N, C-alpha and C positions, 0 to 999 in steps of 0.2 A: 802970582799970575793972573792976568785979565782975561777976559772970556776972548779977545780976538787972538792972543797968543796960544791960548787953550785950543781953539778951534784949528789954529795952523798946525799945532803938535798932533793933534787928532787925526787932521787930514793926511799929514806925512806918514803917521802910523798905518792908517787905513789903505793909503797908496802903497805901502811896501807890502803889507800883508796880500794885497789885491796881486801885487807882482809875483811875490813868492808863491802863492797859491796857483796862478796862472802858469809859472815856470814847472811847479810840481805837476799839473796836470798835463802839459805838454810832453813832460819828461816820461809820465806814466804812459800816455797814449803812445808815444815813440816806441818804448820799450815793449808795448803789448803787440804793435805792429810788427816789430822787429821778431819778436818770439814767434809769431805766428807765421812770418815768412821762413824763419829758420827750421821750424817744425815743417813745413810744406817741403822745403828743399833738403831736409835731412842734414841741415849745417849748423850746428851749435857753435858757440864761439871757439876759434881756434882748431876748428876740426880741419881734416884734410878730405879733398874729393879728387876724382880723376876726370880728366878730359881726354876721351879716347878718340883718335882721329885716325883716318886712313893715309897711306902713303901714296901720293900722286903717281899715277901710272906704274905703281908697283915697284918703284925704285927702291934701292936700300937705304937712302936718306929719307929723314923725316921732312918731306917737302909737302906741305898742304895747299891745297887748292885755295885761290883767293876767296871765293865765297864761304869755304870752310873756315878761313882765317877770320872773316868778319862772324862767322857763327860763334868762333872761340870768344871773340872780343866780347859779344853779347853776353856769353855764359860767364867770362870772367868778371864782367861787372856786377852781375849777379852774386856771384860767390863773394866778391869783395864787400858787397853791401852786408852779407851776412856775417861778417868778420871771420870768414874762413879762408882757406888756402887751396889752391889747385895744382895739380900735378898733370903735365900733358905727356900723355903715353900713345905710342902707336898701336895700331889696332892689334898686330901680332905679336906685341910684347907686354900686353896686359892679362898675364896667364895667372888669374886668381878669380876666386868666387865673387859673389855679390852679397851685398848686405852690411858689410864691414865699413865701406866708405860710400858716400855718394858717388855715383857715377853718371857722366854725361857722354853719351856715345853717339857720335856724329858721322853719318855717312850710310850708303845703301850697302846691300849684302854683296855686291858686285866687287867692292873693292875695301869691304870691311869685315874681316873674319869674326870680330868680336860681335857686330851686329848679326851676322849670320847664325852665331850661337844663342845669342839673346832670342831671335825670332824662333829658332827651333825649340827652345825649351820654355819660353815664357809666352808666345804668341803663335801657337800651332796653327791657328785658323788664318794666319796670313802666309800668302805665296807671293813671291815677286819674280818675274821674268827676267833673268840675269843673261839671256842669250846676247851673244856679241853680234849675231847675224841680223841684219835690218829687218824689220818686219812690223806688222801692226800692233803685236803683242809685245814688243820688245819694251822693257821697263815697266810693263803693266803690273799693276798690284791686283791681287784676287784675296778678297777678304770676305770669308763665309761663301755665299753664293753669287756675290757682286764682283765684277771686274771693273776696274779703272785703268783706262789707257792715257798714255803720255802724248800730249799734244804741244811738242817743244814751243817755247815762247808764247803760248796761249792759255793753255790749261794743263798745269802740272799738280801733282798730289804728293804729299807728305804725311807720314804718320808721326804724330807727337804723343808720346806715351810716358806715364810715370808707373812704375811697377815696382811692387816689392815682393821679396821673396817668402814672406810670412806674416803673420799677423802681431809679431813682437813689436813692442815700441822701440827695441835697440836695433831693428832693422833698417839700415839706410836704403832709399829707393835708388831705383835706375831710370834715368831720363833717356828715351831714345828720340832721335831725330833722323828718320829714316826716309829720305826723299828720292823722287825719280831724278832728279838733278841736284848739283851742288847748290844752286841757287835757292833751292826749295829748303834745303836744311838751315840757310840762314833765315829764310822766311819763318820756319818753325821757332828758331830760338828767338827771333824778334817778338813773334806772338806770344811765346811763353813770358818773355820779359814784361810785354805790356798787360798782360791779362792774368798773370800769377794770383793776384789778388781775387779775382772773380772765380778762378779754376779752385783755389783753396776754400772758398765758401761753398762752392757747389759740390766738390767731391772730397773735401777733407783732406786727410793724410792717406787717403785710399788710392788702390790702383785706377787709372783710367787710360783709354786709348781713344784718340782723336784723329780723325781723317780731315786734313786741311787741304784746300785747293787754292793754288797761287795763281792768279788771274792776271794774264797778259804781262809776263815778266819781262818782254823785250820792250815794253814801254814803261812799266812802273816798277820793275825790278822786284825786290821781295816785299814791297810795302801793302800789296793789296791781297789779303788772304781771307778766304772764306772758310767757315766751319761747314764742313759736309755733313757729318754725323759723328756722334759718339758710337763707337763700334767695339767698346769695350767687350761685350758678350761674344759678339762674332769672332773677334780676334783670338779670345781666350779658349774657345772651343774647337777641338781639333777638326780638320776638314776630313771627309770621308775619303776613303782610298779611290783611286781611280777606277773606272770601270774594267778597263783592261786588266789591271792588276788582280780585281776579284775573279774575273773569268779564268785568268790563267792559274789562279789559286785552286780554283775548282777542278779545272781540268788536270791538275796535278795530283 
């Protein structure tokens, strides 16, 4: 074998080794990124998850509002990327505890009983005005001592939360998308889809509660979203009893 042929063979071998090492590195990085995503969402390979939605106008059929359908599509893509499966369940049919399967609960407490239960048991520091009568506080959020009013089409709020029932590694998270309007639910799911890597780096696999503001939805739809605050501490701390209730208790 002359020198030229030897150099060609060595070059081919070197190129093959470089390609193999590059492929192995890309595969390793992809799998590591996938495992982090699966851990954040609580969705290992072939696992099951729940998509809990409301019934439009309280009807007997599972008819989901248009923006909530778009929210489900955002979540379904995330679930598929994790090599997991999803089951769509109506809010009044999801009669089970949490922690066994990852749950994505979409919709406010006015139309989603499951959300009402989660807020009462997991986020006692949050109150949402569900009065049907028009008024300045209709749909308003109270988180701790702060109140956030609905300004339809211009400024609307939504809670995005990742919650776990305990500290055990086997406990699957519950994700809440609780907005003042259906379009805000879609905005929150889109925000999660775009920012889950950053949220995972910041919060790890721990619970968090974020208050988001959807800006000028009448012009921009669900695309322009601002992070108002991390309200985890306020949302998980019980609100004080109303003064009227305390006074009546003393009088009795």
